[in-house]
C-alpha positions as CSV (number, residue, x, y, z in Angstrom):
1,M,0.0,0.0,0.0
2,N,1.3,3.4,-1.0
3,P,2.1,5.2,2.3
4,R,1.4,8.6,0.7
5,L,-2.3,7.7,0.3
6,P,-4.4,9.3,3.1
7,K,-5.3,7.1,6.0
8,R,-8.8,5.9,6.6
9,F,-10.4,8.1,9.3
10,W,-13.9,6.6,9.7
11,T,-15.5,3.4,10.8
12,D,-18.9,3.3,9.0
13,A,-20.2,4.8,5.8
14,T,-23.9,5.3,5.6
15,V,-26.5,6.7,3.1
16,D,-29.0,9.3,4.2
17,E,-31.8,11.1,2.4
18,T,-31.8,14.9,2.5
19,P,-34.1,17.5,0.9
20,D,-31.6,17.9,-1.9
21,G,-31.0,14.2,-2.5
22,F,-29.0,11.3,-1.2
23,V,-25.7,11.8,0.6
24,V,-23.0,9.4,2.0
25,R,-21.8,10.1,5.5
26,L,-18.6,8.9,7.2
27,D,-19.3,8.4,10.9
28,G,-22.1,11.0,10.4
29,R,-20.0,13.6,8.4
30,D,-21.0,14.4,4.9
31,I,-18.6,13.6,2.1
32,K,-17.5,16.5,-0.1
33,T,-16.0,16.6,-3.5
34,P,-12.4,17.6,-4.1
35,G,-13.8,21.0,-4.9
36,K,-15.5,21.1,-1.5
37,A,-19.0,20.8,-2.9
38,P,-21.6,18.6,-1.3
39,L,-21.6,15.1,-2.7
40,V,-25.3,14.8,-3.4
41,M,-26.9,12.2,-5.7
42,S,-30.4,11.9,-7.0
43,T,-30.9,8.2,-6.4
44,R,-30.3,5.9,-3.4
45,A,-28.9,3.2,-5.7
46,L,-26.1,5.5,-6.8
47,A,-25.4,6.7,-3.3
48,E,-25.3,3.0,-2.1
49,A,-22.6,2.3,-4.8
50,V,-20.5,5.3,-3.5
51,R,-21.0,4.2,0.1
52,A,-19.8,0.7,-0.8
53,E,-16.6,2.0,-2.3
54,W,-15.8,4.0,0.8
55,Q,-16.7,1.2,3.2
56,A,-14.5,-1.2,1.2
57,Q,-11.4,1.0,1.8
58,G,-8.6,-0.5,3.9
59,D,-6.2,1.4,6.1
60,R,-5.5,3.8,3.3
61,V,-7.9,5.5,0.9
62,D,-7.1,4.6,-2.7
63,P,-9.0,6.7,-5.3
64,E,-8.1,4.2,-8.0
65,T,-10.5,1.7,-6.4
66,M,-13.4,4.2,-6.3
67,P,-14.5,4.7,-9.9
68,V,-18.1,5.6,-9.1
69,T,-17.1,8.2,-6.5
70,R,-14.6,9.7,-9.0
71,T,-17.3,10.0,-11.7
72,V,-19.7,11.7,-9.3
73,N,-17.0,14.1,-8.1
74,S,-16.2,14.9,-11.8
75,A,-19.9,15.5,-12.5
76,I,-20.3,17.9,-9.6
77,D,-17.0,19.8,-9.8
78,K,-16.4,19.9,-13.6
79,V,-19.5,18.9,-15.7
80,A,-21.8,21.2,-13.8
81,A,-19.6,24.2,-14.4
82,E,-19.1,23.4,-18.2
83,R,-22.3,21.5,-19.0
84,E,-22.9,23.0,-22.4
85,A,-19.3,22.5,-23.6
86,V,-19.3,18.9,-22.3
87,A,-22.6,18.1,-24.0
88,E,-21.3,19.6,-27.2
89,L,-18.1,17.6,-27.0
90,I,-20.0,14.4,-26.6
91,A,-22.5,15.1,-29.3
92,A,-19.7,15.9,-31.8
93,Y,-18.9,12.2,-31.9
94,G,-22.0,11.7,-34.0
95,D,-20.4,13.4,-36.9
96,A,-17.5,10.9,-36.9
97,D,-19.2,7.9,-35.3
98,L,-17.1,4.7,-35.3
99,L,-20.0,2.8,-36.7
100,C,-20.0,4.9,-39.9
101,Y,-16.4,4.3,-41.0
102,R,-16.0,1.0,-42.7
103,A,-13.2,-1.0,-44.2
104,A,-12.9,-1.4,-47.9
105,F,-11.4,-4.9,-47.5
106,P,-10.9,-7.7,-46.7
107,E,-14.4,-9.0,-47.3
108,E,-14.6,-10.9,-44.0
109,L,-13.9,-7.7,-42.0
110,V,-16.3,-5.7,-44.2
111,N,-19.0,-8.3,-43.5
112,R,-18.3,-8.4,-39.8
113,Q,-18.6,-4.7,-39.5
114,A,-21.9,-4.6,-41.5
115,A,-23.4,-7.4,-39.5
116,A,-22.7,-5.7,-36.1
117,W,-22.9,-2.1,-37.0
118,D,-25.8,-1.8,-39.5
119,P,-28.4,-2.9,-37.0
120,L,-27.2,-0.3,-34.5
121,L,-27.5,2.4,-37.1
122,D,-31.0,1.2,-38.0
123,W,-31.9,1.2,-34.3
124,A,-30.6,4.8,-34.0
125,A,-32.8,5.9,-36.9
126,D,-35.9,4.3,-35.3
127,A,-35.3,4.9,-31.6
128,L,-33.4,8.2,-31.7
129,G,-34.8,9.7,-34.9
130,A,-31.2,10.1,-36.3
131,R,-30.1,8.3,-39.5
132,L,-26.3,8.2,-39.7
133,K,-24.9,6.9,-43.0
134,P,-21.9,4.6,-43.3
135,R,-19.0,5.3,-45.7
136,T,-15.9,3.5,-46.8
137,G,-12.5,4.6,-45.6
138,V,-11.4,7.0,-42.9
139,M,-11.9,10.4,-44.6
140,H,-14.4,12.5,-42.8
141,E,-17.8,13.1,-44.5
142,P,-20.3,15.2,-42.6
143,Q,-23.5,13.6,-41.5
144,D,-27.0,15.1,-41.9
145,K,-27.3,18.2,-39.8
146,A,-30.9,17.4,-38.7
147,A,-29.7,14.0,-37.4
148,L,-26.8,15.6,-35.5
149,D,-29.0,18.3,-34.0
150,G,-31.4,15.6,-32.8
151,L,-28.6,13.7,-31.1
152,R,-27.3,16.8,-29.5
153,Q,-30.7,17.6,-28.0
154,L,-30.9,14.0,-26.6
155,T,-27.5,14.4,-25.1
156,E,-28.5,17.6,-23.4
157,E,-31.3,15.7,-21.6
158,F,-29.0,13.8,-19.3
159,D,-28.4,15.3,-15.8
160,N,-24.8,16.1,-14.8
161,I,-23.9,12.7,-13.3
162,E,-25.5,10.9,-16.2
163,L,-23.6,13.1,-18.6
164,A,-20.3,12.3,-17.0
165,A,-20.9,8.6,-17.3
166,F,-22.3,9.0,-20.9
167,H,-19.1,10.9,-21.8
168,D,-17.0,7.8,-20.8
169,L,-19.3,5.5,-22.8
170,V,-19.0,7.5,-25.9
171,S,-15.3,8.5,-25.7
172,L,-14.1,5.0,-24.8
173,S,-16.2,3.3,-27.6
174,G,-15.7,6.1,-30.2
175,S,-19.4,6.0,-30.9
176,L,-22.3,8.2,-29.9
177,V,-24.7,5.6,-31.1
178,I,-23.2,2.9,-28.9
179,G,-23.4,5.3,-25.9
180,F,-27.1,5.8,-26.5
181,A,-27.6,2.0,-27.1
182,V,-26.1,1.4,-23.6
183,A,-28.3,4.1,-22.1
184,R,-31.5,2.9,-23.7
185,G,-30.8,-0.8,-22.9
186,Y,-30.6,-1.9,-26.6
187,E,-28.0,-4.5,-25.6
188,T,-25.8,-5.3,-22.7
189,A,-22.8,-3.1,-22.1
190,G,-20.5,-6.1,-22.4
191,H,-21.9,-6.9,-25.9
192,L,-21.7,-3.3,-27.0
193,W,-18.1,-3.0,-25.9
194,A,-17.3,-6.0,-28.0
195,V,-19.1,-4.4,-30.9
196,S,-16.9,-1.3,-30.6
197,R,-13.8,-3.5,-30.7
198,I,-14.4,-5.3,-34.0
199,D,-11.4,-3.7,-35.8
200,E,-9.1,-4.4,-32.9
201,S,-10.3,-8.0,-32.6
202,W,-9.7,-8.5,-36.3
203,Q,-6.1,-7.2,-36.0
204,E,-5.4,-9.5,-33.1
205,E,-6.7,-12.5,-35.1
206,Q,-4.4,-11.6,-38.0
207,W,-1.2,-10.6,-36.1
208,G,-1.6,-12.0,-32.6
209,E,-2.1,-10.4,-29.2
210,D,0.0,-7.4,-28.1
211,E,0.4,-7.6,-24.3
212,E,0.5,-3.9,-23.7
213,A,-2.5,-3.3,-26.0
214,T,-4.4,-6.0,-24.2
215,I,-3.8,-4.5,-20.8
216,L,-4.9,-1.1,-22.0
217,A,-8.0,-2.6,-23.7
218,R,-9.0,-4.3,-20.4
219,Q,-8.6,-1.1,-18.5
220,K,-10.8,0.7,-21.0
221,Q,-13.4,-2.1,-20.9
222,S,-13.5,-1.9,-17.1
223,S,-14.1,1.9,-17.3
224,F,-16.8,1.4,-20.0
225,L,-18.7,-1.1,-17.9
226,T,-18.4,1.1,-14.8
227,A,-19.8,4.0,-16.8
228,A,-22.7,1.8,-17.9
229,K,-23.3,0.8,-14.3
230,I,-23.3,4.5,-13.1
231,L,-25.7,5.5,-15.8
232,A,-28.1,2.7,-14.8
233,L,-27.8,3.6,-11.1
234,A,-28.4,7.3,-11.7
235,A,-31.6,6.5,-13.6
236,K,-33.2,4.4,-10.8
């Protein structure tokens, strides 16, 4: 254990309901964010997840083992202050969505992408009212403005904590559509993560596994699944 990490200073972490929402208290004292703001959540389920992270700490407090708390902190200290810019940043992925950029060859990869990604684009057209069109190659081609405007409006409907988690889903997968598919329960987060990794999986099949790349991919997968969990808890 890193001796520079702060020592645990409490015995019990509890969840309490207040007029503003749900808070976690350490031996009766409210937790605050690094920015000294109250750590208030809109659902008990999310607060319980934060409480569990604090209760699970050992003699030292390790933020790396507290991903839900970190996301809530970020939402309160950062997203709330720059909400419009964050929403715009996320929505911009729609104009360069991973699902729209397809390989020209080999045929097996082309077919694999189409089989996994075409149904998601069809779902987005029906469920989100936004038809994004695929293209071959990596050169950027703008999508329909009306579709992008609709996706931006849907992005802005998330509250701050949801938006922080949604940002991770979209940035880690490279796909705004996949982010919405997780949020709307189109498929499991694990399945959708695999869908976002088709190109990488293909490369591994052809050239073998790279140890460093595999470690990084697992870290990203863990963060993606945590973001999906937070989004679900924040909606309960």
